[in-house]
C-alpha positions in Angstrom: 9.4 -47.5 -9.2 12.3 -46.9 -6.8 14.7 -49.8 -7.4 15.8 -51.7 -10.5 17.3 -55.0 -10.1 19.4 -56.6 -12.9 20.5 -60.0 -13.2 24.2 -60.5 -14.0 25.1 -63.3 -16.1 23.6 -63.2 -19.6 21.8 -60.0 -18.7 24.7 -57.7 -18.1 27.8 -60.0 -19.3 28.4 -63.0 -21.4 28.2 -66.4 -19.6 26.7 -69.4 -20.7 28.5 -69.6 -24.0 31.8 -70.3 -22.0 29.8 -73.3 -20.3 28.7 -74.6 -23.7 32.4 -74.5 -25.4 33.5 -76.3 -21.9 30.9 -79.0 -22.2 32.1 -79.4 -26.1 35.7 -79.8 -24.8 34.3 -82.4 -21.9 32.3 -84.5 -24.8 35.2 -84.6 -26.9 37.4 -85.6 -23.8 35.2 -88.6 -23.1 34.1 -89.4 -26.6 35.5 -92.9 -26.6 33.6 -94.0 -23.6 30.0 -92.8 -24.4 27.8 -90.5 -27.1 27.6 -86.9 -26.9 24.0 -87.4 -26.1 24.1 -89.6 -23.2 27.1 -87.5 -21.8 24.6 -84.3 -22.0 22.0 -86.1 -20.3 24.3 -87.5 -17.5 26.2 -84.3 -16.9 22.8 -82.2 -16.5 21.2 -84.9 -14.3 24.6 -84.7 -12.1 24.4 -81.0 -11.9 20.7 -80.7 -10.9 21.3 -83.1 -8.5 24.2 -81.4 -7.0 22.5 -77.9 -6.8 21.5 -78.5 -3.2 25.2 -79.3 -2.0 27.2 -76.7 -4.1 24.8 -74.4 -5.4 25.2 -72.6 -8.9 28.5 -71.6 -10.4 31.7 -72.9 -12.0 33.1 -74.6 -9.2 30.0 -77.0 -8.6 30.1 -77.4 -12.6 33.7 -78.8 -12.4 32.7 -81.1 -9.5 29.8 -82.3 -11.7 31.9 -83.1 -14.9 34.6 -85.0 -12.7 31.6 -87.0 -11.0 29.9 -87.4 -14.5 33.3 -88.7 -16.1 33.5 -91.2 -13.3 29.9 -92.5 -13.7 30.2 -93.0 -17.6 34.0 -94.7 -17.4 32.7 -96.7 -14.6 35.7 -95.4 -12.4 38.2 -96.0 -15.1 38.8 -92.4 -16.1 42.8 -91.8 -15.8 44.1 -88.9 -13.4 45.4 -87.1 -16.6 42.0 -86.6 -17.9 40.6 -85.4 -14.6 43.6 -83.0 -14.5 42.1 -81.9 -17.8 38.7 -81.4 -16.6 39.5 -79.4 -13.8 42.1 -77.1 -16.1 39.0 -76.3 -18.2 36.9 -75.1 -15.0 40.1 -72.9 -14.4 39.9 -71.6 -17.9 36.4 -70.6 -17.2 37.2 -69.0 -14.0 40.0 -66.8 -15.6 37.5 -65.6 -18.7 37.4 -61.9 -19.3 34.2 -60.3 -18.7 32.4 -59.1 -21.8 29.5 -56.9 -21.3 26.3 -57.4 -23.6 25.5 -54.7 -25.7 23.9 -51.3 -24.7 24.5 -52.2 -20.9 26.7 -49.5 -19.8 24.4 -47.0 -21.7 21.7 -48.0 -19.9 23.0 -48.1 -16.3 24.6 -44.6 -17.1 21.0 -43.3 -17.9 19.5 -44.8 -15.3 21.9 -44.0 -12.2 20.5 -41.0 -11.4 16.6 -41.6 -11.6 16.6 -44.9 -9.6 18.7 -47.2 -7.1 20.5 -49.8 -9.5 21.0 -53.3 -7.9 22.8 -56.3 -9.0 20.5 -59.8 -8.1 22.4 -62.6 -9.1 22.9 -66.2 -8.0 26.0 -68.4 -7.9 29.5 -68.9 -6.1 30.1 -65.8 -4.1 33.7 -65.3 -4.7 33.1 -65.8 -8.5 30.3 -63.5 -8.8 32.1 -60.7 -6.9 35.3 -61.3 -9.3 33.0 -61.1 -12.2 31.5 -57.7 -10.9 34.7 -56.3 -10.2 36.2 -57.4 -13.6 33.2 -55.9 -15.3 34.2 -52.2 -14.6 30.4 -51.5 -13.9 30.2 -52.0 -10.0 30.2 -48.4 -9.4 26.5 -47.8 -10.9 25.1 -50.2 -8.3 23.8 -49.4 -4.9 23.6 -52.7 -3.5 24.7 -56.5 -4.7 22.6 -59.4 -3.6 24.4 -62.5 -4.6 21.7 -65.5 -3.8 22.0 -69.2 -3.2 18.7 -69.5 -5.3 16.5 -66.9 -6.9 13.2 -67.7 -5.2 10.1 -65.6 -3.8 12.0 -65.9 -0.2 14.9 -64.1 -1.4 13.3 -61.7 -3.4 11.3 -60.8 -0.5 14.4 -60.6 1.6 15.8 -58.2 -0.8 12.9 -56.2 -0.9 13.0 -55.6 2.9 16.7 -54.9 2.7 16.1 -52.2 0.6 13.0 -51.0 2.8 10.8 -50.8 -0.2 7.2 -52.1 -1.3 7.2 -55.0 -3.8 5.7 -53.0 -6.3 8.8 -50.3 -6.0 10.9 -53.1 -7.6 11.2 -53.9 -11.3 13.7 -56.8 -12.1 15.4 -57.4 -15.4 17.0 -60.4 -16.3 17.1 -63.1 -18.9 15.7 -66.3 -17.1 11.6 -66.4 -17.0 12.4 -69.2 -14.1 14.6 -67.1 -12.2 14.4 -63.6 -12.6 11.0 -63.0 -13.5 8.3 -65.6 -11.9 9.6 -65.1 -8.5 9.5 -61.2 -8.7 6.0 -61.2 -10.2 4.9 -63.6 -7.6 5.8 -61.5 -4.8 4.1 -58.2 -6.4 6.9 -56.7 -8.3 7.6 -55.7 -11.9 9.8 -58.0 -14.1 11.4 -57.4 -17.7 12.6 -60.1 -19.6 15.7 -59.7 -21.8 16.1 -63.1 -23.6 19.4 -64.5 -24.3 20.2 -66.5 -27.0 21.4 -69.4 -25.1 19.7 -70.6 -22.0 20.7 -73.3 -19.8 18.3 -76.6 -19.8 17.3 -76.0 -15.9 16.4 -72.4 -16.5 13.4 -73.3 -19.1 9.7 -72.9 -18.3 6.7 -74.3 -19.8 3.9 -71.9 -21.1 3.8 -68.3 -21.3 3.9 -65.6 -18.8 0.6 -63.4 -18.4 0.8 -60.6 -15.9 0.0 -56.9 -16.5 3.5 -56.4 -14.4 5.4 -58.3 -16.9 7.1 -57.2 -20.0 9.3 -58.7 -22.6 12.0 -56.6 -24.9 14.5 -57.8 -27.4 17.4 -56.0 -25.6 18.5 -54.4 -22.6 18.4 -50.8 -24.2 14.7 -51.1 -24.8 14.2 -51.0 -21.1 14.5 -47.4 -21.4 11.4 -46.9 -23.4 9.4 -47.3 -20.8 11.1 -45.9 -17.9 
């Protein structure tokens, strides 16, 4: 193993809970127009449809909330309500970065033994901002911000790092984005589950691969390295 790549959101720092909190405020804002269940369904549908246009991240989420509000209210939502939705998104962009337990200790212990990399997806500006605010950017040899975490982009990362696939281990919380594509290109992958996962990142079935591990927390990665 030469390179260990870490996902960022919900692997290194807290992310998904901010989306859930904002969604709850969004549902409350539109509660007179529809049930929470209907709003949840419509928002998720809109987000997924918009991924090809906006990609992942808070800005695309903001636009999807506005679009959902227009659909649900039949374009009757007030300008004031739209302003409130945009304000919710801006609050998310201004959230502090909260490192998850054990993250800095793990990076400190691995930095002299391996090349450490951040491999994440999302909005370029927002992910760069979060990494800068995190205070841990100095641990990483390289930062890769992808539009999509798929096999082609992991292969591109492997070529950039000038390593063989089996010399890479990916650590992340999403089986769909962090684990399966890396296993498929011949790398190693370690799943560190997070207690909240976006519905779009769920997969059906189990992962059966000799290059796959699942651990309870990021600190457990040290036990087999």
